[in-house]
All heavy atoms as a GROMACS GRO file, in nm:
protein
  520
    1MET      N    1  24.162  20.612   6.944
    1MET     CA    2  24.039  20.622   6.860
    1MET      C    3  24.007  20.479   6.814
    1MET      O    4  24.093  20.411   6.758
    1MET     CB    5  24.064  20.711   6.744
    1MET     CG    6  23.940  20.734   6.657
    1MET     SD    7  23.960  20.851   6.524
    1MET     CE    8  23.964  21.006   6.611
    2THR      N    9  23.880  20.447   6.819
    2THR     CA   10  23.837  20.316   6.776
    2THR      C   11  23.806  20.318   6.629
    2THR      O   12  23.790  20.421   6.565
    2THR     CB   13  23.710  20.269   6.852
    2THR    OG1   14  23.604  20.355   6.818
    2THR    CG2   15  23.730  20.268   7.000
    3ARG      N   16  23.792  20.198   6.572
    3ARG     CA   17  23.751  20.183   6.431
    3ARG      C   18  23.622  20.256   6.404
    3ARG      O   19  23.599  20.325   6.306
    3ARG     CB   20  23.747  20.040   6.390
    3ARG     CG   21  23.690  20.017   6.250
    3ARG     CD   22  23.678  19.869   6.224
    3ARG     NE   23  23.600  19.848   6.108
    3ARG     CZ   24  23.547  19.736   6.066
    3ARG    NH1   25  23.581  19.626   6.140
    3ARG    NH2   26  23.479  19.727   5.958
    4THR      N   27  23.530  20.233   6.494
    4THR     CA   28  23.396  20.291   6.477
    4THR      C   29  23.399  20.438   6.479
    4THR      O   30  23.341  20.503   6.389
    4THR     CB   31  23.299  20.243   6.596
    4THR    OG1   32  23.289  20.097   6.586
    4THR    CG2   33  23.162  20.308   6.584
    5VAL      N   34  23.469  20.498   6.576
    5VAL     CA   35  23.477  20.645   6.580
    5VAL      C   36  23.543  20.699   6.459
    5VAL      O   37  23.498  20.791   6.397
    5VAL     CB   38  23.557  20.682   6.710
    5VAL    CG1   39  23.584  20.834   6.705
    5VAL    CG2   40  23.479  20.648   6.833
    6TYR      N   41  23.651  20.630   6.416
    6TYR     CA   42  23.720  20.681   6.290
    6TYR      C   43  23.627  20.667   6.168
    6TYR      O   44  23.619  20.765   6.091
    6TYR     CB   45  23.847  20.605   6.268
    6TYR     CG   46  23.920  20.656   6.144
    6TYR    CD1   47  24.001  20.767   6.153
    6TYR    CD2   48  23.903  20.588   6.016
    6TYR    CE1   49  24.061  20.810   6.036
    6TYR    CE2   50  23.965  20.634   5.907
    6TYR     CZ   51  24.044  20.746   5.917
    6TYR     OH   52  24.107  20.797   5.805
    7ASP      N   53  23.560  20.561   6.153
    7ASP     CA   54  23.472  20.546   6.037
    7ASP      C   55  23.357  20.648   6.038
    7ASP      O   56  23.326  20.706   5.928
    7ASP     CB   57  23.419  20.403   6.031
    7ASP     CG   58  23.511  20.297   5.996
    7ASP    OD1   59  23.626  20.326   5.946
    7ASP    OD2   60  23.480  20.182   6.018
    8ILE      N   61  23.302  20.673   6.150
    8ILE     CA   62  23.198  20.774   6.156
    8ILE      C   63  23.257  20.913   6.128
    8ILE      O   64  23.200  20.994   6.050
    8ILE     CB   65  23.125  20.772   6.293
    8ILE    CG1   66  23.043  20.640   6.307
    8ILE    CG2   67  23.035  20.891   6.312
    8ILE    CD1   68  22.989  20.616   6.438
    9TRP      N   69  23.370  20.948   6.191
    9TRP     CA   70  23.435  21.079   6.166
    9TRP      C   71  23.465  21.098   6.022
    9TRP      O   72  23.448  21.206   5.969
    9TRP     CB   73  23.560  21.087   6.257
    9TRP     CG   74  23.646  21.201   6.218
    9TRP    CD1   75  23.628  21.330   6.262
    9TRP    CD2   76  23.754  21.202   6.134
    9TRP    NE1   77  23.727  21.411   6.205
    9TRP    CE2   78  23.805  21.336   6.127
    9TRP    CE3   79  23.826  21.104   6.058
    9TRP    CZ2   80  23.920  21.366   6.057
    9TRP    CZ3   81  23.940  21.136   5.989
    9TRP    CH2   82  23.983  21.269   5.984
   10GLU      N   83  23.512  20.998   5.958
   10GLU     CA   84  23.559  21.005   5.818
   10GLU      C   85  23.439  21.039   5.732
   10GLU      O   86  23.451  21.104   5.630
   10GLU     CB   87  23.616  20.869   5.774
   10GLU     CG   88  23.667  20.868   5.632
   10GLU     CD   89  23.726  20.735   5.603
   10GLU    OE1   90  23.670  20.630   5.621
   10GLU    OE2   91  23.842  20.743   5.550
   11ARG      N   92  23.314  20.992   5.763
   11ARG     CA   93  23.199  21.018   5.681
   11ARG      C   94  23.124  21.150   5.718
   11ARG      O   95  23.034  21.191   5.649
   11ARG     CB   96  23.099  20.901   5.696
   11ARG     CG   97  23.161  20.782   5.634
   11ARG     CD   98  23.050  20.685   5.606
   11ARG     NE   99  23.107  20.561   5.549
   11ARG     CZ  100  23.043  20.489   5.472
   11ARG    NH1  101  22.919  20.511   5.447
   11ARG    NH2  102  23.100  20.380   5.424
   12CYS      N  103  23.155  21.209   5.822
   12CYS     CA  104  23.079  21.328   5.871
   12CYS      C  105  23.074  21.441   5.767
   12CYS      O  106  22.974  21.510   5.756
   12CYS     CB  107  23.130  21.380   6.002
   12CYS     SG  108  23.076  21.275   6.138
   13PRO      N  109  23.180  21.464   5.686
   13PRO     CA  110  23.172  21.570   5.593
   13PRO      C  111  23.062  21.553   5.487
   13PRO      O  112  23.026  21.643   5.413
   13PRO     CB  113  23.308  21.573   5.519
   13PRO     CG  114  23.401  21.517   5.630
   13PRO     CD  115  23.322  21.417   5.698
   14SER      N  116  23.008  21.432   5.474
   14SER     CA  117  22.900  21.402   5.375
   14SER      C  118  22.778  21.483   5.415
   14SER      O  119  22.688  21.497   5.329
   14SER     CB  120  22.866  21.251   5.376
   14SER     OG  121  22.799  21.219   5.498
   15GLY      N  122  22.756  21.528   5.535
   15GLY     CA  123  22.640  21.602   5.572
   15GLY      C  124  22.525  21.520   5.619
   15GLY      O  125  22.421  21.571   5.652
   16GLU      N  126  22.547  21.386   5.622
   16GLU     CA  127  22.438  21.298   5.665
   16GLU      C  128  22.433  21.303   5.819
   16GLU      O  129  22.523  21.342   5.890
   16GLU     CB  130  22.471  21.151   5.623
   16GLU     CG  131  22.460  21.129   5.477
   16GLU     CD  132  22.492  20.985   5.444
   16GLU    OE1  133  22.608  20.945   5.443
   16GLU    OE2  134  22.394  20.910   5.422
   17SER      N  135  22.318  21.256   5.874
   17SER     CA  136  22.306  21.251   6.012
   17SER      C  137  22.386  21.138   6.070
   17SER      O  138  22.422  21.047   6.000
   17SER     CB  139  22.158  21.237   6.055
   17SER     OG  140  22.111  21.100   6.014
   18LEU      N  141  22.414  21.142   6.202
   18LEU     CA  142  22.486  21.034   6.261
   18LEU      C  143  22.416  20.900   6.247
   18LEU      O  144  22.477  20.800   6.219
   18LEU     CB  145  22.508  21.059   6.417
   18LEU     CG  146  22.612  21.162   6.453
   18LEU    CD1  147  22.613  21.183   6.599
   18LEU    CD2  148  22.745  21.114   6.406
   19TRP      N  149  22.283  20.902   6.258
   19TRP     CA  150  22.208  20.778   6.243
   19TRP      C  151  22.223  20.720   6.098
   19TRP      O  152  22.248  20.603   6.087
   19TRP     CB  153  22.059  20.804   6.274
   19TRP     CG  154  21.982  20.674   6.259
   19TRP    CD1  155  21.885  20.650   6.167
   19TRP    CD2  156  21.994  20.559   6.328
   19TRP    NE1  157  21.841  20.523   6.177
   19TRP    CE2  158  21.903  20.465   6.280
   19TRP    CE3  159  22.079  20.518   6.441
   19TRP    CZ2  160  21.894  20.334   6.335
   19TRP    CZ3  161  22.067  20.385   6.490
   19TRP    CH2  162  21.977  20.304   6.442
   20ARG      N  163  22.209  20.802   5.996
   20ARG     CA  164  22.226  20.760   5.860
   20ARG      C  165  22.364  20.698   5.838
   20ARG      O  166  22.385  20.603   5.772
   20ARG     CB  167  22.200  20.871   5.762
   20ARG     CG  168  22.059  20.918   5.762
   20ARG     CD  169  21.972  20.828   5.676
   20ARG     NE  170  21.838  20.889   5.674
   20ARG     CZ  171  21.728  20.821   5.697
   20ARG    NH1  172  21.734  20.688   5.714
   20ARG    NH2  173  21.612  20.878   5.692
   21ILE      N  174  22.466  20.766   5.892
   21ILE     CA  175  22.605  20.720   5.879
   21ILE      C  176  22.615  20.580   5.944
   21ILE      O  177  22.675  20.488   5.890
   21ILE     CB  178  22.706  20.813   5.940
   21ILE    CG1  179  22.711  20.944   5.860
   21ILE    CG2  180  22.842  20.753   5.950
   21ILE    CD1  181  22.785  21.058   5.918
   22CYS      N  182  22.566  20.565   6.063
   22CYS     CA  183  22.566  20.434   6.134
   22CYS      C  184  22.496  20.328   6.058
   22CYS      O  185  22.538  20.212   6.049
   22CYS     CB  186  22.514  20.449   6.274
   22CYS     SG  187  22.620  20.544   6.384
   23GLU      N  188  22.377  20.362   5.999
   23GLU     CA  189  22.306  20.264   5.914
   23GLU      C  190  22.386  20.218   5.794
   23GLU      O  191  22.396  20.098   5.766
   23GLU     CB  192  22.174  20.323   5.865
   23GLU     CG  193  22.064  20.335   5.974
   23GLU     CD  194  21.941  20.397   5.913
   23GLU    OE1  195  21.942  20.495   5.834
   23GLU    OE2  196  21.834  20.344   5.952
   24ALA      N  197  22.453  20.313   5.729
   24ALA     CA  198  22.529  20.280   5.613
   24ALA      C  199  22.655  20.190   5.655
   24ALA      O  200  22.687  20.094   5.586
   24ALA     CB  201  22.579  20.408   5.543
   25LEU      N  202  22.725  20.232   5.762
   25LEU     CA  203  22.841  20.153   5.804
   25LEU      C  204  22.800  20.007   5.844
   25LEU      O  205  22.868  19.911   5.812
   25LEU     CB  206  22.908  20.226   5.922
   25LEU     CG  207  22.988  20.350   5.888
   25LEU    CD1  208  23.032  20.421   6.008
   25LEU    CD2  209  23.103  20.317   5.798
   26ALA      N  210  22.685  19.995   5.916
   26ALA     CA  211  22.637  19.862   5.957
   26ALA      C  212  22.606  19.782   5.830
   26ALA      O  213  22.637  19.659   5.831
   26ALA     CB  214  22.520  19.877   6.048
   27ALA      N  215  22.541  19.840   5.739
   27ALA     CA  216  22.508  19.766   5.612
   27ALA      C  217  22.631  19.721   5.542
   27ALA      O  218  22.640  19.607   5.490
   27ALA     CB  219  22.418  19.854   5.521
   28GLU      N  220  22.731  19.811   5.532
   28GLU     CA  221  22.854  19.771   5.459
   28GLU      C  222  22.925  19.654   5.535
   28GLU      O  223  22.978  19.564   5.470
   28GLU     CB  224  22.949  19.893   5.455
   28GLU     CG  225  22.903  20.000   5.362
   28GLU     CD  226  22.980  20.124   5.363
   28GLU    OE1  227  23.093  20.125   5.420
   28GLU    OE2  228  22.932  20.224   5.307
   29GLU      N  229  22.921  19.658   5.670
   29GLU     CA  230  22.986  19.559   5.748
   29GLU      C  231  22.916  19.422   5.728
   29GLU      O  232  22.978  19.323   5.713
   29GLU     CB  233  22.990  19.593   5.894
   29GLU     CG  234  23.069  19.505   5.985
   29GLU     CD  235  23.216  19.497   5.961
   29GLU    OE1  236  23.272  19.597   5.906
   29GLU    OE2  237  23.280  19.398   5.999
   30ARG      N  238  22.781  19.425   5.729
   30ARG     CA  239  22.704  19.301   5.702
   30ARG      C  240  22.734  19.247   5.563
   30ARG      O  241  22.752  19.128   5.546
   30ARG     CB  242  22.552  19.326   5.720
   30ARG     CG  243  22.512  19.346   5.861
   30ARG     CD  244  22.360  19.342   5.875
   30ARG     NE  245  22.296  19.444   5.798
   30ARG     CZ  246  22.273  19.570   5.835
   30ARG    NH1  247  22.315  19.608   5.955
   30ARG    NH2  248  22.214  19.665   5.765
   31GLN      N  249  22.737  19.337   5.460
   31GLN     CA  250  22.764  19.293   5.322
   31GLN      C  251  22.905  19.231   5.314
   31GLN      O  252  22.929  19.147   5.226
   31GLN     CB  253  22.750  19.408   5.226
   31GLN     CG  254  22.608  19.451   5.208
   31GLN     CD  255  22.596  19.577   5.123
   31GLN    OE1  256  22.697  19.649   5.092
   31GLN    NE2  257  22.466  19.612   5.086
   32ALA      N  258  22.997  19.274   5.395
   32ALA     CA  259  23.132  19.226   5.387
   32ALA      C  260  23.145  19.090   5.474
   32ALA      O  261  23.256  19.039   5.475
   32ALA     CB  262  23.228  19.330   5.445
   33GLY      N  263  23.036  19.050   5.527
   33GLY     CA  264  23.038  18.926   5.603
   33GLY      C  265  23.071  18.938   5.750
   33GLY      O  266  23.089  18.835   5.821
   34GLY      N  267  23.066  19.055   5.801
   34GLY     CA  268  23.097  19.079   5.943
   34GLY      C  269  22.988  19.031   6.024
   34GLY      O  270  22.871  19.021   5.994
   35ALA      N  271  23.024  18.982   6.150
   35ALA     CA  272  22.927  18.926   6.240
   35ALA      C  273  22.935  18.992   6.376
   35ALA      O  274  22.854  18.955   6.467
   35ALA     CB  275  22.949  18.779   6.253
   36ASP      N  276  23.026  19.078   6.399
   36ASP     CA  277  23.041  19.154   6.524
   36ASP      C  278  22.922  19.244   6.548
   36ASP      O  279  22.902  19.344   6.474
   36ASP     CB  280  23.173  19.225   6.529
   36ASP     CG  281  23.204  19.296   6.664
   36ASP    OD1  282  23.110  19.316   6.747
   36ASP    OD2  283  23.322  19.333   6.686
   37ARG      N  284  22.845  19.216   6.652
   37ARG     CA  285  22.723  19.297   6.679
   37ARG      C  286  22.748  19.443   6.690
   37ARG      O  287  22.670  19.522   6.647
   37ARG     CB  288  22.652  19.246   6.808
   37ARG     CG  289  22.525  19.327   6.835
   37ARG     CD  290  22.466  19.292   6.972
   37ARG     NE  291  22.366  19.382   7.010
   37ARG     CZ  292  22.383  19.501   7.058
   37ARG    NH1  293  22.502  19.555   7.081
   37ARG    NH2  294  22.280  19.585   7.086
   38ASP      N  295  22.870  19.474   6.745
   38ASP     CA  296  22.900  19.620   6.760
   38ASP      C  297  22.925  19.690   6.630
   38ASP      O  298  22.928  19.809   6.626
   38ASP     CB  299  23.026  19.632   6.847
   38ASP     CG  300  22.991  19.602   6.997
   38ASP    OD1  301  22.870  19.606   7.037
   38ASP    OD2  302  23.083  19.566   7.068
   39LEU      N  303  22.946  19.615   6.518
   39LEU     CA  304  22.968  19.668   6.389
   39LEU      C  305  22.859  19.652   6.293
   39LEU      O  306  22.849  19.725   6.189
   39LEU     CB  307  23.101  19.609   6.336
   39LEU     CG  308  23.226  19.629   6.416
   39LEU    CD1  309  23.345  19.560   6.349
   39LEU    CD2  310  23.258  19.776   6.426
   40VAL      N  311  22.773  19.553   6.312
   40VAL     CA  312  22.664  19.529   6.215
   40VAL      C  313  22.524  19.590   6.262
   40VAL      O  314  22.431  19.593   6.182
   40VAL     CB  315  22.649  19.375   6.184
   40VAL    CG1  316  22.770  19.316   6.125
   40VAL    CG2  317  22.603  19.300   6.306
   41ASP      N  318  22.524  19.635   6.382
   41ASP     CA  319  22.398  19.695   6.434
   41ASP      C  320  22.414  19.844   6.442
   41ASP      O  321  22.501  19.892   6.516
   41ASP     CB  322  22.364  19.632   6.574
   41ASP     CG  323  22.242  19.692   6.639
   41ASP    OD1  324  22.165  19.759   6.571
   41ASP    OD2  325  22.235  19.678   6.765
   42PRO      N  326  22.331  19.921   6.366
   42PRO     CA  327  22.350  20.066   6.370
   42PRO      C  328  22.332  20.128   6.508
   42PRO      O  329  22.403  20.223   6.543
   42PRO     CB  330  22.245  20.123   6.276
   42PRO     CG  331  22.162  20.006   6.225
   42PRO     CD  332  22.226  19.881   6.278
   43ALA      N  333  22.244  20.069   6.592
   43ALA     CA  334  22.225  20.123   6.724
   43ALA      C  335  22.351  20.104   6.811
   43ALA      O  336  22.392  20.187   6.887
   43ALA     CB  337  22.104  20.058   6.788
   44ALA      N  338  22.416  19.984   6.793
   44ALA     CA  339  22.537  19.958   6.869
   44ALA      C  340  22.653  20.050   6.818
   44ALA      O  341  22.730  20.096   6.901
   44ALA     CB  342  22.581  19.810   6.849
   45LEU      N  343  22.656  20.074   6.690
   45LEU     CA  344  22.761  20.170   6.634
   45LEU      C  345  22.741  20.310   6.696
   45LEU      O  346  22.831  20.375   6.748
   45LEU     CB  347  22.746  20.178   6.486
   45LEU     CG  348  22.809  20.068   6.402
   45LEU    CD1  349  22.764  20.082   6.261
   45LEU    CD2  350  22.958  20.073   6.415
   46LEU      N  351  22.614  20.355   6.700
   46LEU     CA  352  22.587  20.485   6.752
   46LEU      C  353  22.620  20.491   6.903
   46LEU      O  354  22.681  20.586   6.947
   46LEU     CB  355  22.439  20.528   6.725
   46LEU     CG  356  22.402  20.667   6.777
   46LEU    CD1  357  22.482  20.773   6.707
   46LEU    CD2  358  22.253  20.693   6.750
   47ALA      N  359  22.584  20.388   6.975
   47ALA     CA  360  22.611  20.384   7.122
   47ALA      C  361  22.761  20.383   7.139
   47ALA      O  362  22.812  20.454   7.235
   47ALA     CB  363  22.550  20.265   7.184
   48GLY      N  364  22.842  20.314   7.061
   48GLY     CA  365  22.984  20.313   7.079
   48GLY      C  366  23.042  20.451   7.049
   48GLY      O  367  23.135  20.492   7.125
   49PHE      N  368  22.990  20.516   6.951
   49PHE     CA  369  23.038  20.644   6.919
   49PHE      C  370  23.007  20.746   7.027
   49PHE      O  371  23.096  20.826   7.075
   49PHE     CB  372  22.975  20.699   6.786
   49PHE     CG  373  23.019  20.836   6.750
   49PHE    CD1  374  23.148  20.861   6.704
   49PHE    CD2  375  22.930  20.940   6.770
   49PHE    CE1  376  23.177  20.991   6.665
   49PHE    CE2  377  22.967  21.071   6.735
   49PHE     CZ  378  23.094  21.097   6.685
   50LEU      N  379  22.879  20.742   7.075
   50LEU     CA  380  22.847  20.838   7.186
   50LEU      C  381  22.913  20.815   7.314
   50LEU      O  382  22.939  20.905   7.388
   50LEU     CB  383  22.689  20.831   7.200
   50LEU     CG  384  22.608  20.882   7.087
   50LEU    CD1  385  22.459  20.864   7.114
   50LEU    CD2  386  22.637  21.022   7.047
   51GLY      N  387  22.960  20.689   7.339
   51GLY     CA  388  23.034  20.657   7.455
   51GLY      C  389  23.178  20.713   7.448
   51GLY      O  390  23.242  20.725   7.552
   52THR      N  391  23.223  20.742   7.336
   52THR     CA  392  23.363  20.788   7.315
   52THR      C  393  23.368  20.934   7.281
   52THR      O  394  23.467  20.999   7.312
   52THR     CB  395  23.427  20.710   7.196
   52THR    OG1  396  23.416  20.573   7.225
   52THR    CG2  397  23.573  20.743   7.179
   53VAL      N  398  23.261  20.994   7.231
   53VAL     CA  399  23.272  21.128   7.173
   53VAL      C  400  23.297  21.228   7.283
   53VAL      O  401  23.356  21.336   7.250
   53VAL     CB  402  23.140  21.160   7.097
   53VAL    CG1  403  23.019  21.188   7.189
   53VAL    CG2  404  23.159  21.276   7.002
   54HIS      N  405  23.260  21.212   7.409
   54HIS     CA  406  23.285  21.309   7.509
   54HIS      C  407  23.428  21.350   7.519
   54HIS      O  408  23.465  21.471   7.523
   54HIS     CB  409  23.229  21.265   7.642
   54HIS     CG  410  23.250  21.363   7.754
   54HIS    ND1  411  23.357  21.361   7.839
   54HIS    CD2  412  23.178  21.472   7.792
   54HIS    CE1  413  23.355  21.466   7.920
   54HIS    NE2  414  23.244  21.536   7.893
   55SER      N  415  23.517  21.249   7.522
   55SER     CA  416  23.657  21.279   7.535
   55SER      C  417  23.711  21.357   7.412
   55SER      O  418  23.801  21.440   7.423
   55SER     CB  419  23.741  21.158   7.556
   55SER     OG  420  23.727  21.068   7.449
   56LEU      N  421  23.656  21.329   7.296
   56LEU     CA  422  23.697  21.400   7.178
   56LEU      C  423  23.644  21.545   7.178
   56LEU      O  424  23.712  21.638   7.134
   56LEU     CB  425  23.645  21.328   7.056
   56LEU     CG  426  23.691  21.186   7.035
   56LEU    CD1  427  23.627  21.118   6.920
   56LEU    CD2  428  23.848  21.183   7.014
   57LEU      N  429  23.524  21.564   7.229
   57LEU     CA  430  23.468  21.703   7.240
   57LEU      C  431  23.547  21.785   7.338
   57LEU      O  432  23.579  21.903   7.311
   57LEU     CB  433  23.318  21.695   7.280
   57LEU     CG  434  23.227  21.636   7.177
   57LEU    CD1  435  23.091  21.609   7.244
   57LEU    CD2  436  23.209  21.743   7.068
   58VAL      N  437  23.578  21.726   7.450
   58VAL     CA  438  23.649  21.803   7.555
   58VAL      C  439  23.786  21.843   7.508
   58VAL      O  440  23.828  21.949   7.540
   58VAL     CB  441  23.664  21.710   7.685
   58VAL    CG1  442  23.758  21.769   7.786
   58VAL    CG2  443  23.525  21.693   7.751
   59SER      N  444  23.851  21.763   7.427
   59SER     CA  445  23.986  21.799   7.387
   59SER      C  446  23.982  21.878   7.250
   59SER      O  447  24.091  21.899   7.188
   59SER     CB  448  24.072  21.677   7.371
   59SER     OG  449  24.013  21.586   7.279
   60SER      N  450  23.860  21.915   7.206
   60SER     CA  451  23.842  21.987   7.082
   60SER      C  452  23.889  21.925   6.957
   60SER      O  453  23.937  21.987   6.865
   60SER     CB  454  23.907  22.127   7.095
   60SER     OG  455  23.848  22.203   7.199
   61VAL      N  456  23.880  21.792   6.958
   61VAL     CA  457  23.922  21.716   6.839
   61VAL      C  458  23.810  21.709   6.735
   61VAL      O  459  23.830  21.714   6.622
   61VAL     CB  460  23.962  21.569   6.881
   61VAL    CG1  461  23.992  21.481   6.754
   61VAL    CG2  462  24.086  21.573   6.967
   62VAL      N  463  23.686  21.708   6.794
   62VAL     CA  464  23.565  21.706   6.704
   62VAL      C  465  23.469  21.808   6.760
   62VAL      O  466  23.478  21.857   6.872
   62VAL     CB  467  23.497  21.567   6.702
   62VAL    CG1  468  23.588  21.460   6.643
   62VAL    CG2  469  23.453  21.528   6.836
   63TYR      N  470  23.370  21.838   6.679
   63TYR     CA  471  23.254  21.912   6.729
   63TYR      C  472  23.129  21.861   6.663
   63TYR      O  473  23.139  21.792   6.557
   63TYR     CB  474  23.269  22.063   6.696
   63TYR     CG  475  23.268  22.097   6.548
   63TYR    CD1  476  23.153  22.131   6.476
   63TYR    CD2  477  23.391  22.095   6.477
   63TYR    CE1  478  23.157  22.155   6.347
   63TYR    CE2  479  23.390  22.120   6.343
   63TYR     CZ  480  23.276  22.152   6.277
   63TYR     OH  481  23.272  22.181   6.142
   64LEU      N  482  23.017  21.886   6.720
   64LEU     CA  483  22.891  21.837   6.666
   64LEU      C  484  22.803  21.961   6.638
   64LEU      O  485  22.808  22.059   6.706
   64LEU     CB  486  22.813  21.748   6.775
   64LEU     CG  487  22.889  21.620   6.814
   64LEU    CD1  488  22.803  21.555   6.925
   64LEU    CD2  489  22.909  21.530   6.697
   65GLU      N  490  22.734  21.950   6.533
   65GLU     CA  491  22.642  22.062   6.500
   65GLU      C  492  22.510  22.002   6.456
   65GLU      O  493  22.501  21.891   6.395
   65GLU     CB  494  22.697  22.154   6.390
   65GLU     CG  495  22.724  22.088   6.258
   65GLU     CD  496  22.789  22.182   6.161
   65GLU    OE1  497  22.888  22.248   6.197
   65GLU    OE2  498  22.741  22.195   6.049
   66PRO      N  499  22.398  22.067   6.481
   66PRO     CA  500  22.266  22.018   6.442
   66PRO      C  501  22.246  22.015   6.293
   66PRO      O  502  22.305  22.092   6.223
   66PRO     CB  503  22.169  22.116   6.511
   66PRO     CG  504  22.248  22.236   6.531
   66PRO     CD  505  22.390  22.196   6.544
   67MET      N  506  22.162  21.917   6.248
   67MET     CA  507  22.129  21.918   6.107
   67MET      C  508  22.037  22.038   6.073
   67MET      O  509  21.950  22.071   6.161
   67MET     CB  510  22.060  21.787   6.072
   67MET     CG  511  22.145  21.663   6.092
   67MET     SD  512  22.272  21.644   5.962
   67MET     CE  513  22.169  21.631   5.819
   68PRO      N  514  22.051  22.097   5.957
   68PRO     CA  515  21.962  22.206   5.924
   68PRO      C  516  21.820  22.162   5.901
   68PRO      O  517  21.788  22.051   5.878
   68PRO     CB  518  22.021  22.263   5.797
   68PRO     CG  519  22.118  22.164   5.745
   68PRO     CD  520  22.148  22.073   5.858
   0.00000   0.00000   0.00000
């Protein structure tokens, strides 16, 4: 599991959308002085998560549900 996947997974119980979580994580990384594009750009965070989530879904480690 990557840092990005773990950070997103950790925040999922908040009930926010994946996009909002990625925006918040990217903002926090920028505020901390991070410069890694994969961590400071919300679109890159989301793409990284979506590239990994399939293997987690297949093994029943995570599940996704639509926002109400």
